[in-house]
ChimeraX commands (.cxc) that place a marker at each C-alpha (Angstrom):
marker #1 position 0.00,0.00,0.00 radius 0.5
marker #1 position 2.80,2.37,0.84 radius 0.5
marker #1 position 4.48,1.60,-2.48 radius 0.5
marker #1 position 1.25,2.49,-4.25 radius 0.5
marker #1 position 1.09,5.75,-2.33 radius 0.5
marker #1 position 4.70,6.55,-3.23 radius 0.5
marker #1 position 3.92,5.92,-6.89 radius 0.5
marker #1 position 0.85,8.13,-6.67 radius 0.5
marker #1 position 2.88,10.89,-5.00 radius 0.5
marker #1 position 5.32,10.87,-7.91 radius 0.5
marker #1 position 2.52,11.22,-10.47 radius 0.5
marker #1 position 0.33,13.73,-8.63 radius 0.5
marker #1 position 2.90,15.88,-6.87 radius 0.5
marker #1 position 0.45,18.56,-5.73 radius 0.5
marker #1 position -2.50,16.31,-4.98 radius 0.5
marker #1 position -0.38,14.20,-2.66 radius 0.5
marker #1 position -0.21,17.24,-0.35 radius 0.5
marker #1 position -4.00,17.76,-0.28 radius 0.5
marker #1 position -5.99,16.00,2.43 radius 0.5
marker #1 position -8.76,18.58,2.78 radius 0.5
marker #1 position -9.94,21.70,0.92 radius 0.5
marker #1 position -8.11,24.06,3.30 radius 0.5
marker #1 position -4.81,22.69,1.98 radius 0.5
marker #1 position -5.50,24.53,-1.29 radius 0.5
marker #1 position -4.91,27.84,0.48 radius 0.5
marker #1 position -1.19,27.03,0.65 radius 0.5
marker #1 position -0.90,27.19,-3.13 radius 0.5
marker #1 position -0.44,30.27,-5.28 radius 0.5
marker #1 position -2.92,30.91,-8.08 radius 0.5
marker #1 position -0.32,29.68,-10.55 radius 0.5
marker #1 position 0.14,26.47,-8.57 radius 0.5
marker #1 position -3.63,25.97,-8.46 radius 0.5
marker #1 position -3.55,25.74,-12.25 radius 0.5
marker #1 position -1.28,22.74,-11.83 radius 0.5
marker #1 position -3.56,21.31,-9.13 radius 0.5
marker #1 position -6.45,21.50,-11.60 radius 0.5
marker #1 position -4.37,19.75,-14.25 radius 0.5
marker #1 position -3.57,16.92,-11.82 radius 0.5
marker #1 position -7.22,16.57,-10.78 radius 0.5
marker #1 position -8.20,16.27,-14.44 radius 0.5
marker #1 position -5.48,13.70,-15.09 radius 0.5
marker #1 position -6.44,11.67,-12.02 radius 0.5
marker #1 position -10.06,11.48,-13.17 radius 0.5
marker #1 position -8.98,10.36,-16.63 radius 0.5
marker #1 position -6.54,7.79,-15.23 radius 0.5
marker #1 position -9.00,6.17,-12.85 radius 0.5
marker #1 position -12.36,6.44,-14.60 radius 0.5
marker #1 position -10.86,4.90,-17.74 radius 0.5
marker #1 position -10.21,1.78,-15.62 radius 0.5
marker #1 position -13.11,1.69,-13.17 radius 0.5
marker #1 position -15.88,3.24,-15.22 radius 0.5
marker #1 position -17.99,6.10,-13.98 radius 0.5
marker #1 position -19.09,9.55,-15.02 radius 0.5
marker #1 position -16.29,11.14,-17.03 radius 0.5
marker #1 position -17.41,14.23,-18.93 radius 0.5
marker #1 position -19.56,15.71,-16.17 radius 0.5
marker #1 position -16.65,15.53,-13.73 radius 0.5
marker #1 position -14.11,16.90,-16.18 radius 0.5
marker #1 position -16.51,19.81,-16.53 radius 0.5
marker #1 position -16.27,20.74,-12.84 radius 0.5
marker #1 position -12.50,20.52,-12.30 radius 0.5
marker #1 position -11.64,24.23,-12.39 radius 0.5
marker #1 position -14.94,25.15,-10.75 radius 0.5
marker #1 position -14.23,22.88,-7.78 radius 0.5
marker #1 position -10.57,23.85,-7.37 radius 0.5
marker #1 position -11.43,27.56,-7.46 radius 0.5
marker #1 position -14.42,27.27,-5.13 radius 0.5
marker #1 position -12.58,25.14,-2.57 radius 0.5
marker #1 position -9.56,27.47,-2.64 radius 0.5
marker #1 position -11.76,30.53,-2.13 radius 0.5
marker #1 position -14.11,29.22,0.55 radius 0.5
marker #1 position -13.24,28.02,4.05 radius 0.5
marker #1 position -14.33,24.37,4.02 radius 0.5
marker #1 position -15.22,23.45,6.72 radius 0.5
marker #1 position -17.09,25.30,8.21 radius 0.5
marker #1 position -18.40,26.56,4.85 radius 0.5
marker #1 position -20.73,24.06,3.21 radius 0.5
marker #1 position -21.06,22.98,-0.42 radius 0.5
marker #1 position -24.07,20.91,-1.52 radius 0.5
marker #1 position -23.65,19.05,-4.82 radius 0.5
marker #1 position -26.66,18.16,-6.93 radius 0.5
marker #1 position -26.27,14.38,-7.47 radius 0.5
marker #1 position -22.79,12.87,-7.48 radius 0.5
marker #1 position -22.27,12.98,-11.23 radius 0.5
marker #1 position -20.07,16.06,-11.00 radius 0.5
marker #1 position -18.41,15.54,-7.62 radius 0.5
marker #1 position -15.31,13.43,-8.37 radius 0.5
marker #1 position -13.10,16.55,-8.05 radius 0.5
marker #1 position -14.75,17.09,-4.64 radius 0.5
marker #1 position -13.78,13.56,-3.62 radius 0.5
marker #1 position -10.19,14.10,-4.75 radius 0.5
marker #1 position -9.85,17.41,-2.91 radius 0.5
marker #1 position -11.25,15.88,0.28 radius 0.5
marker #1 position -8.42,13.35,0.52 radius 0.5
marker #1 position -9.87,10.34,-1.29 radius 0.5
marker #1 position -7.50,10.07,-4.24 radius 0.5
marker #1 position -6.05,6.79,-2.97 radius 0.5
marker #1 position -9.54,5.27,-2.89 radius 0.5
marker #1 position -10.25,5.93,-6.57 radius 0.5
marker #1 position -9.10,2.47,-7.75 radius 0.5
marker #1 position -12.10,1.13,-5.76 radius 0.5
marker #1 position -14.60,3.52,-7.38 radius 0.5
marker #1 position -18.02,1.85,-7.82 radius 0.5
marker #1 position -16.70,-1.51,-6.63 radius 0.5
marker #1 position -18.29,-3.59,-3.86 radius 0.5
marker #1 position -17.06,-2.19,-0.56 radius 0.5
marker #1 position -15.23,0.60,-2.37 radius 0.5
marker #1 position -15.78,4.28,-2.94 radius 0.5
marker #1 position -19.25,5.28,-4.04 radius 0.5
marker #1 position -19.82,6.94,-7.38 radius 0.5
marker #1 position -22.16,9.34,-5.57 radius 0.5
marker #1 position -21.86,11.40,-2.42 radius 0.5
marker #1 position -22.51,9.41,0.74 radius 0.5
marker #1 position -22.74,10.96,4.19 radius 0.5
marker #1 position -21.35,7.75,5.68 radius 0.5
marker #1 position -18.26,7.93,3.45 radius 0.5
marker #1 position -16.92,11.36,4.39 radius 0.5
marker #1 position -17.88,14.21,6.72 radius 0.5
marker #1 position -17.75,16.69,3.83 radius 0.5
marker #1 position -20.31,14.69,1.86 radius 0.5
marker #1 position -22.87,16.72,3.76 radius 0.5
marker #1 position -25.83,15.73,1.61 radius 0.5
marker #1 position -26.43,12.60,-0.45 radius 0.5
marker #1 position -28.90,12.28,-3.31 radius 0.5
marker #1 position -29.39,9.95,-6.24 radius 0.5
marker #1 position -31.47,12.21,-8.45 radius 0.5
marker #1 position -31.27,15.78,-9.69 radius 0.5
marker #1 position -32.93,18.85,-8.27 radius 0.5
marker #1 position -32.33,18.58,-4.53 radius 0.5
marker #1 position -29.21,20.70,-3.90 radius 0.5
marker #1 position -30.77,24.16,-3.74 radius 0.5
marker #1 position -33.44,23.02,-1.28 radius 0.5
marker #1 position -30.85,21.27,0.89 radius 0.5
marker #1 position -28.53,24.28,0.83 radius 0.5
marker #1 position -31.42,26.54,1.81 radius 0.5
marker #1 position -32.07,24.24,4.76 radius 0.5
marker #1 position -28.42,24.48,5.84 radius 0.5
marker #1 position -28.50,28.27,5.47 radius 0.5
marker #1 position -31.67,28.66,7.52 radius 0.5
marker #1 position -30.26,26.36,10.21 radius 0.5
marker #1 position -27.11,28.50,10.29 radius 0.5
marker #1 position -29.18,31.66,10.72 radius 0.5
marker #1 position -31.18,30.05,13.53 radius 0.5
marker #1 position -28.00,28.95,15.32 radius 0.5
marker #1 position -26.28,32.29,14.74 radius 0.5
marker #1 position -23.19,30.85,13.06 radius 0.5
marker #1 position -21.41,32.50,10.13 radius 0.5
marker #1 position -20.49,29.81,7.61 radius 0.5
marker #1 position -21.19,30.29,3.91 radius 0.5
marker #1 position -23.46,27.86,2.04 radius 0.5
marker #1 position -23.23,27.04,-1.67 radius 0.5
marker #1 position -25.30,24.77,-3.90 radius 0.5
marker #1 position -23.89,23.48,-7.20 radius 0.5
marker #1 position -26.58,22.53,-9.71 radius 0.5
marker #1 position -26.62,21.73,-13.42 radius 0.5
marker #1 position -28.92,23.29,-16.00 radius 0.5
marker #1 position -31.16,20.20,-15.89 radius 0.5
marker #1 position -31.27,20.31,-12.09 radius 0.5
marker #1 position -32.05,24.01,-11.85 radius 0.5
marker #1 position -35.14,23.55,-14.04 radius 0.5
marker #1 position -36.83,21.13,-11.62 radius 0.5
marker #1 position -39.80,22.20,-9.54 radius 0.5
marker #1 position -37.97,21.55,-6.27 radius 0.5
marker #1 position -35.11,23.84,-7.30 radius 0.5
marker #1 position -37.49,26.63,-8.28 radius 0.5
marker #1 position -39.43,26.34,-5.06 radius 0.5
marker #1 position -36.16,26.78,-3.15 radius 0.5
marker #1 position -34.93,29.63,-5.36 radius 0.5
marker #1 position -38.23,31.43,-4.93 radius 0.5
marker #1 position -38.31,30.89,-1.17 radius 0.5
marker #1 position -34.67,31.92,-0.65 radius 0.5
marker #1 position -35.21,35.01,-2.79 radius 0.5
marker #1 position -38.21,36.00,-0.71 radius 0.5
marker #1 position -36.29,35.50,2.55 radius 0.5
marker #1 position -33.12,37.19,1.21 radius 0.5
marker #1 position -31.16,34.22,2.55 radius 0.5
marker #1 position -27.37,34.55,2.46 radius 0.5
marker #1 position -26.39,31.67,0.18 radius 0.5
marker #1 position -25.01,31.11,-3.31 radius 0.5
marker #1 position -26.04,28.84,-6.17 radius 0.5
marker #1 position -23.53,27.88,-8.85 radius 0.5
marker #1 position -25.31,27.04,-12.11 radius 0.5
marker #1 position -23.07,24.63,-14.02 radius 0.5
marker #1 position -24.65,25.07,-17.43 radius 0.5
marker #1 position -23.14,22.24,-19.47 radius 0.5
marker #1 position -26.21,21.39,-21.56 radius 0.5
marker #1 position -25.95,17.76,-20.51 radius 0.5
marker #1 position -28.66,15.52,-19.07 radius 0.5
marker #1 position -29.98,11.97,-19.38 radius 0.5
marker #1 position -32.93,13.22,-21.43 radius 0.5
marker #1 position -33.32,16.46,-23.39 radius 0.5
marker #1 position -34.09,19.49,-21.27 radius 0.5
marker #1 position -37.39,21.15,-22.10 radius 0.5
marker #1 position -39.41,24.12,-20.95 radius 0.5
marker #1 position -39.20,27.87,-20.67 radius 0.5
marker #1 position -36.12,27.96,-18.41 radius 0.5
marker #1 position -34.16,25.68,-20.75 radius 0.5
marker #1 position -35.01,28.00,-23.62 radius 0.5
marker #1 position -34.01,31.01,-21.51 radius 0.5
marker #1 position -30.61,29.52,-20.67 radius 0.5
marker #1 position -30.02,28.69,-24.32 radius 0.5
marker #1 position -30.85,32.29,-25.18 radius 0.5
marker #1 position -28.60,33.58,-22.40 radius 0.5
marker #1 position -25.57,31.64,-23.58 radius 0.5
marker #1 position -26.05,32.35,-27.29 radius 0.5
marker #1 position -27.19,35.99,-27.52 radius 0.5
marker #1 position -24.76,37.91,-29.77 radius 0.5
marker #1 position -25.05,40.94,-27.47 radius 0.5
marker #1 position -23.73,38.94,-24.52 radius 0.5
marker #1 position -20.99,37.26,-26.53 radius 0.5
marker #1 position -19.96,40.64,-27.94 radius 0.5
marker #1 position -20.08,42.23,-24.49 radius 0.5
marker #1 position -17.92,39.45,-23.09 radius 0.5
marker #1 position -15.41,39.91,-25.91 radius 0.5
marker #1 position -15.38,43.67,-25.37 radius 0.5
marker #1 position -14.83,43.17,-21.66 radius 0.5
marker #1 position -11.95,40.82,-22.39 radius 0.5
marker #1 position -10.34,43.37,-24.72 radius 0.5
marker #1 position -10.71,46.11,-22.11 radius 0.5
marker #1 position -8.92,43.97,-19.52 radius 0.5
marker #1 position -6.19,42.87,-21.95 radius 0.5
marker #1 position -5.29,46.50,-22.69 radius 0.5
marker #1 position -4.67,47.27,-19.04 radius 0.5
marker #1 position -1.15,47.18,-17.51 radius 0.5
marker #1 position -0.39,43.69,-16.22 radius 0.5
marker #1 position -0.82,44.37,-12.44 radius 0.5
marker #1 position -4.12,46.15,-13.07 radius 0.5
marker #1 position -5.29,43.50,-15.53 radius 0.5
marker #1 position -4.73,40.77,-12.98 radius 0.5
marker #1 position -6.89,42.61,-10.45 radius 0.5
marker #1 position -9.54,43.33,-13.07 radius 0.5
marker #1 position -9.78,39.80,-14.47 radius 0.5
marker #1 position -12.50,38.88,-12.02 radius 0.5
marker #1 position -14.48,41.98,-13.02 radius 0.5
marker #1 position -14.93,40.90,-16.63 radius 0.5
marker #1 position -18.32,39.41,-15.81 radius 0.5
marker #1 position -19.31,42.74,-14.26 radius 0.5
marker #1 position -18.29,44.63,-17.37 radius 0.5
marker #1 position -20.29,42.16,-19.45 radius 0.5
marker #1 position -23.33,42.75,-17.25 radius 0.5
marker #1 position -22.90,46.51,-17.64 radius 0.5
marker #1 position -22.65,46.29,-21.44 radius 0.5
marker #1 position -25.62,43.93,-21.81 radius 0.5
marker #1 position -27.70,44.29,-18.64 radius 0.5
marker #1 position -31.07,43.43,-20.13 radius 0.5
marker #1 position -30.17,39.83,-20.91 radius 0.5
marker #1 position -27.85,38.71,-18.11 radius 0.5
marker #1 position -29.79,36.73,-15.57 radius 0.5
marker #1 position -32.99,38.77,-15.43 radius 0.5
marker #1 position -35.17,35.76,-14.62 radius 0.5
marker #1 position -33.12,35.07,-11.48 radius 0.5
marker #1 position -32.92,38.69,-10.40 radius 0.5
marker #1 position -36.70,39.03,-10.68 radius 0.5
marker #1 position -37.10,36.49,-7.85 radius 0.5
marker #1 position -34.59,38.15,-5.55 radius 0.5
marker #1 position -31.18,36.82,-6.60 radius 0.5
marker #1 position -28.10,38.73,-7.68 radius 0.5
marker #1 position -26.89,37.12,-10.90 radius 0.5
marker #1 position -23.20,37.04,-11.83 radius 0.5
marker #1 position -22.33,35.65,-15.23 radius 0.5
marker #1 position -22.09,33.99,-17.61 radius 0.5
marker #1 position -18.56,32.97,-16.60 radius 0.5
marker #1 position -16.20,30.56,-18.36 radius 0.5
marker #1 position -16.26,27.52,-16.08 radius 0.5
marker #1 position -12.78,26.47,-17.18 radius 0.5
marker #1 position -11.03,29.82,-16.59 radius 0.5
marker #1 position -9.57,29.07,-13.17 radius 0.5
marker #1 position -8.11,32.52,-12.51 radius 0.5
marker #1 position -11.38,34.31,-13.22 radius 0.5
marker #1 position -13.28,31.75,-11.14 radius 0.5
marker #1 position -10.91,32.34,-8.22 radius 0.5
marker #1 position -11.58,36.07,-8.29 radius 0.5
marker #1 position -15.33,35.60,-8.62 radius 0.5
marker #1 position -15.62,33.06,-5.80 radius 0.5
marker #1 position -13.41,35.14,-3.50 radius 0.5
marker #1 position -15.53,38.22,-4.14 radius 0.5
marker #1 position -18.80,36.33,-3.71 radius 0.5
marker #1 position -17.69,34.77,-0.44 radius 0.5
marker #1 position -16.76,38.13,1.03 radius 0.5
marker link #1:1,2 radius 0.2
marker link #1:2,3 radius 0.2
marker link #1:3,4 radius 0.2
marker link #1:4,5 radius 0.2
marker link #1:5,6 radius 0.2
marker link #1:6,7 radius 0.2
marker link #1:7,8 radius 0.2
marker link #1:8,9 radius 0.2
marker link #1:9,10 radius 0.2
marker link #1:10,11 radius 0.2
marker link #1:11,12 radius 0.2
marker link #1:12,13 radius 0.2
marker link #1:13,14 radius 0.2
marker link #1:14,15 radius 0.2
marker link #1:15,16 radius 0.2
marker link #1:16,17 radius 0.2
marker link #1:17,18 radius 0.2
marker link #1:18,19 radius 0.2
marker link #1:19,20 radius 0.2
marker link #1:20,21 radius 0.2
marker link #1:21,22 radius 0.2
marker link #1:22,23 radius 0.2
marker link #1:23,24 radius 0.2
marker link #1:24,25 radius 0.2
marker link #1:25,26 radius 0.2
marker link #1:26,27 radius 0.2
marker link #1:27,28 radius 0.2
marker link #1:28,29 radius 0.2
marker link #1:29,30 radius 0.2
marker link #1:30,31 radius 0.2
marker link #1:31,32 radius 0.2
marker link #1:32,33 radius 0.2
marker link #1:33,34 radius 0.2
marker link #1:34,35 radius 0.2
marker link #1:35,36 radius 0.2
marker link #1:36,37 radius 0.2
marker link #1:37,38 radius 0.2
marker link #1:38,39 radius 0.2
marker link #1:39,40 radius 0.2
marker link #1:40,41 radius 0.2
marker link #1:41,42 radius 0.2
marker link #1:42,43 radius 0.2
marker link #1:43,44 radius 0.2
marker link #1:44,45 radius 0.2
marker link #1:45,46 radius 0.2
marker link #1:46,47 radius 0.2
marker link #1:47,48 radius 0.2
marker link #1:48,49 radius 0.2
marker link #1:49,50 radius 0.2
marker link #1:50,51 radius 0.2
marker link #1:51,52 radius 0.2
marker link #1:52,53 radius 0.2
marker link #1:53,54 radius 0.2
marker link #1:54,55 radius 0.2
marker link #1:55,56 radius 0.2
marker link #1:56,57 radius 0.2
marker link #1:57,58 radius 0.2
marker link #1:58,59 radius 0.2
marker link #1:59,60 radius 0.2
marker link #1:60,61 radius 0.2
marker link #1:61,62 radius 0.2
marker link #1:62,63 radius 0.2
marker link #1:63,64 radius 0.2
marker link #1:64,65 radius 0.2
marker link #1:65,66 radius 0.2
marker link #1:66,67 radius 0.2
marker link #1:67,68 radius 0.2
marker link #1:68,69 radius 0.2
marker link #1:69,70 radius 0.2
marker link #1:70,71 radius 0.2
marker link #1:71,72 radius 0.2
marker link #1:72,73 radius 0.2
marker link #1:73,74 radius 0.2
marker link #1:74,75 radius 0.2
marker link #1:75,76 radius 0.2
marker link #1:76,77 radius 0.2
marker link #1:77,78 radius 0.2
marker link #1:78,79 radius 0.2
marker link #1:79,80 radius 0.2
marker link #1:80,81 radius 0.2
marker link #1:81,82 radius 0.2
marker link #1:82,83 radius 0.2
marker link #1:83,84 radius 0.2
marker link #1:84,85 radius 0.2
marker link #1:85,86 radius 0.2
marker link #1:86,87 radius 0.2
marker link #1:87,88 radius 0.2
marker link #1:88,89 radius 0.2
marker link #1:89,90 radius 0.2
marker link #1:90,91 radius 0.2
marker link #1:91,92 radius 0.2
marker link #1:92,93 radius 0.2
marker link #1:93,94 radius 0.2
marker link #1:94,95 radius 0.2
marker link #1:95,96 radius 0.2
marker link #1:96,97 radius 0.2
marker link #1:97,98 radius 0.2
marker link #1:98,99 radius 0.2
marker link #1:99,100 radius 0.2
marker link #1:100,101 radius 0.2
marker link #1:101,102 radius 0.2
marker link #1:102,103 radius 0.2
marker link #1:103,104 radius 0.2
marker link #1:104,105 radius 0.2
marker link #1:105,106 radius 0.2
marker link #1:106,107 radius 0.2
marker link #1:107,108 radius 0.2
marker link #1:108,109 radius 0.2
marker link #1:109,110 radius 0.2
marker link #1:110,111 radius 0.2
marker link #1:111,112 radius 0.2
marker link #1:112,113 radius 0.2
marker link #1:113,114 radius 0.2
marker link #1:114,115 radius 0.2
marker link #1:115,116 radius 0.2
marker link #1:116,117 radius 0.2
marker link #1:117,118 radius 0.2
marker link #1:118,119 radius 0.2
marker link #1:119,120 radius 0.2
marker link #1:120,121 radius 0.2
marker link #1:121,122 radius 0.2
marker link #1:122,123 radius 0.2
marker link #1:123,124 radius 0.2
marker link #1:124,125 radius 0.2
marker link #1:125,126 radius 0.2
marker link #1:126,127 radius 0.2
marker link #1:127,128 radius 0.2
marker link #1:128,129 radius 0.2
marker link #1:129,130 radius 0.2
marker link #1:130,131 radius 0.2
marker link #1:131,132 radius 0.2
marker link #1:132,133 radius 0.2
marker link #1:133,134 radius 0.2
marker link #1:134,135 radius 0.2
marker link #1:135,136 radius 0.2
marker link #1:136,137 radius 0.2
marker link #1:137,138 radius 0.2
marker link #1:138,139 radius 0.2
marker link #1:139,140 radius 0.2
marker link #1:140,141 radius 0.2
marker link #1:141,142 radius 0.2
marker link #1:142,143 radius 0.2
marker link #1:143,144 radius 0.2
marker link #1:144,145 radius 0.2
marker link #1:145,146 radius 0.2
marker link #1:146,147 radius 0.2
marker link #1:147,148 radius 0.2
marker link #1:148,149 radius 0.2
marker link #1:149,150 radius 0.2
marker link #1:150,151 radius 0.2
marker link #1:151,152 radius 0.2
marker link #1:152,153 radius 0.2
marker link #1:153,154 radius 0.2
marker link #1:154,155 radius 0.2
marker link #1:155,156 radius 0.2
marker link #1:156,157 radius 0.2
marker link #1:157,158 radius 0.2
marker link #1:158,159 radius 0.2
marker link #1:159,160 radius 0.2
marker link #1:160,161 radius 0.2
marker link #1:161,162 radius 0.2
marker link #1:162,163 radius 0.2
marker link #1:163,164 radius 0.2
marker link #1:164,165 radius 0.2
marker link #1:165,166 radius 0.2
marker link #1:166,167 radius 0.2
marker link #1:167,168 radius 0.2
marker link #1:168,169 radius 0.2
marker link #1:169,170 radius 0.2
marker link #1:170,171 radius 0.2
marker link #1:171,172 radius 0.2
marker link #1:172,173 radius 0.2
marker link #1:173,174 radius 0.2
marker link #1:174,175 radius 0.2
marker link #1:175,176 radius 0.2
marker link #1:176,177 radius 0.2
marker link #1:177,178 radius 0.2
marker link #1:178,179 radius 0.2
marker link #1:179,180 radius 0.2
marker link #1:180,181 radius 0.2
marker link #1:181,182 radius 0.2
marker link #1:182,183 radius 0.2
marker link #1:183,184 radius 0.2
marker link #1:184,185 radius 0.2
marker link #1:185,186 radius 0.2
marker link #1:186,187 radius 0.2
marker link #1:187,188 radius 0.2
marker link #1:188,189 radius 0.2
marker link #1:189,190 radius 0.2
marker link #1:190,191 radius 0.2
marker link #1:191,192 radius 0.2
marker link #1:192,193 radius 0.2
marker link #1:193,194 radius 0.2
marker link #1:194,195 radius 0.2
marker link #1:195,196 radius 0.2
marker link #1:196,197 radius 0.2
marker link #1:197,198 radius 0.2
marker link #1:198,199 radius 0.2
marker link #1:199,200 radius 0.2
marker link #1:200,201 radius 0.2
marker link #1:201,202 radius 0.2
marker link #1:202,203 radius 0.2
marker link #1:203,204 radius 0.2
marker link #1:204,205 radius 0.2
marker link #1:205,206 radius 0.2
marker link #1:206,207 radius 0.2
marker link #1:207,208 radius 0.2
marker link #1:208,209 radius 0.2
marker link #1:209,210 radius 0.2
marker link #1:210,211 radius 0.2
marker link #1:211,212 radius 0.2
marker link #1:212,213 radius 0.2
marker link #1:213,214 radius 0.2
marker link #1:214,215 radius 0.2
marker link #1:215,216 radius 0.2
marker link #1:216,217 radius 0.2
marker link #1:217,218 radius 0.2
marker link #1:218,219 radius 0.2
marker link #1:219,220 radius 0.2
marker link #1:220,221 radius 0.2
marker link #1:221,222 radius 0.2
marker link #1:222,223 radius 0.2
marker link #1:223,224 radius 0.2
marker link #1:224,225 radius 0.2
marker link #1:225,226 radius 0.2
marker link #1:226,227 radius 0.2
marker link #1:227,228 radius 0.2
marker link #1:228,229 radius 0.2
marker link #1:229,230 radius 0.2
marker link #1:230,231 radius 0.2
marker link #1:231,232 radius 0.2
marker link #1:232,233 radius 0.2
marker link #1:233,234 radius 0.2
marker link #1:234,235 radius 0.2
marker link #1:235,236 radius 0.2
marker link #1:236,237 radius 0.2
marker link #1:237,238 radius 0.2
marker link #1:238,239 radius 0.2
marker link #1:239,240 radius 0.2
marker link #1:240,241 radius 0.2
marker link #1:241,242 radius 0.2
marker link #1:242,243 radius 0.2
marker link #1:243,244 radius 0.2
marker link #1:244,245 radius 0.2
marker link #1:245,246 radius 0.2
marker link #1:246,247 radius 0.2
marker link #1:247,248 radius 0.2
marker link #1:248,249 radius 0.2
marker link #1:249,250 radius 0.2
marker link #1:250,251 radius 0.2
marker link #1:251,252 radius 0.2
marker link #1:252,253 radius 0.2
marker link #1:253,254 radius 0.2
marker link #1:254,255 radius 0.2
marker link #1:255,256 radius 0.2
marker link #1:256,257 radius 0.2
marker link #1:257,258 radius 0.2
marker link #1:258,259 radius 0.2
marker link #1:259,260 radius 0.2
marker link #1:260,261 radius 0.2
marker link #1:261,262 radius 0.2
marker link #1:262,263 radius 0.2
marker link #1:263,264 radius 0.2
marker link #1:264,265 radius 0.2
marker link #1:265,266 radius 0.2
marker link #1:266,267 radius 0.2
marker link #1:267,268 radius 0.2
marker link #1:268,269 radius 0.2
marker link #1:269,270 radius 0.2
marker link #1:270,271 radius 0.2
marker link #1:271,272 radius 0.2
marker link #1:272,273 radius 0.2
marker link #1:273,274 radius 0.2
marker link #1:274,275 radius 0.2
marker link #1:275,276 radius 0.2
marker link #1:276,277 radius 0.2
marker link #1:277,278 radius 0.2
marker link #1:278,279 radius 0.2
view
C-alpha cells in the first residue's frame, strides 16, 4: 500500500499534499492551475479503468478547485446536486487513494454518501435537490447564529426542476445569504425542455452577450499587467454593464443577484469571482 502511495505521490505531486480543501490555500494561483491539471489527469486515469461519469466531472474541475480554494471548508458548506459532478470534490477531500475502488463492492461510491466522508454533507441519487438542501443548511445557520457560507452546485437540468425553483423562490423572498452555482453544461440523461431551458439557451447564445464578453476581455487585456490581474475577475461585471437586459434577469426578478455567464474552465477568473462572492 505504501508503495502504491509513493507511486501516486510521484505522479500527482500537488494532490499528494491535499488532504482537505483548506490545503489549497497554501498554493499560489499559478500552482492551483497545476492542481487542476492533476485533478483532471487523475479522473482520466482512474475512470478509464473503473468506469464512472467522465465528462460531467471533467466539466467541474476548475470550478471545484477555485471554489474550494476561495471558501473556508469546513465550516463553509457545499451541496452538490447528485454525485455525477463531484469526483473533483472527492479528490480534494483526501480520497485520491480510494479511486481504484470507485463503484466496486465495498469501495468508494460513485455518488456522495454521508457515511463515506464528513464533507459529503448531503447525499442524493437524483437531480434537483441541492438548492433546497442548501437553503435548509443556510436557515439552520441563521437560527443557530453561526457564520459559515453555504453554496449549492446545480446543473442546468437540475435548476429547471420544480424543487429547485421552489427553493430559489423561497430563498429570494427570505433574502437568505447563500449562493447557487449554475453549471450550465447542456448535458442531461434526457433532453431538457421548458421555458427555463429556452431562456438559458438564449442567455448563452445571444450575440449581445458574446460581444459584451469579448469587449470586456479586450478592455482587460489592454490594461497594464498588475491592473489586468486585479480586473480579471471583473470581466463578468463589465459584461453585465454592457448587456444588462439579458444577463440573468429571470433570477434577479425572484430576488437573486446574478453574476455571469462565466467561463467555467477559466480558473483565474473563477478564483476572483468566488473570492468576491464569499466576502
